[in-house]
N, C-alpha and C positions, 0 to 999 in steps of 0.2 A: 799105641803101637806095641808090638811084641818086642822082646829084648833083642839086642844086637847079637847075642850068642845064638838065640833061636833063629833069627834071620840068616845068620851065617850058616848054620847047620841045614836049615830048610832049603836054602837056595844054592848052597855049595860055593859061596863066594867068600873072599877074604874079608876080615873085619874092617880093614882100611876102606874097602869098597862100600861097606855098610855105612861107615862114618861119613864118607864123601856124599853118599846118597842122602843121609839125614841132614847134613849141612846144606845141601842144595835145596831140599824141601823146606828147611827153616828159612833160608835166604829168600825163597819164593813166597814165603808167608803161608805155606800150606800146613805146617805143623808148628807147634809151640813146645819147647823143651824146658822142663823145670828140673834142675840138678837134684838128684836124690829121689825124684818122684817119677819122671818118665817123659815120654813124648806123646803128644795128643794132637788130633786133627784140629786145625784152626777153624773158627767160625768163618763162613764165606764173607768176603768183603762186600759192603753195600756199594751199589753202583749208582 
């Protein structure tokens, strides 16, 4: 994923909104976040 700063600038929303969005995506298992590295799209769950 692109950086919080770039998302903030590109979409014109507050950084707190970006953080809430990434927290929700992480909670839903759609992204994986590694501190100091970044956020990445998670592999699809097997059904």
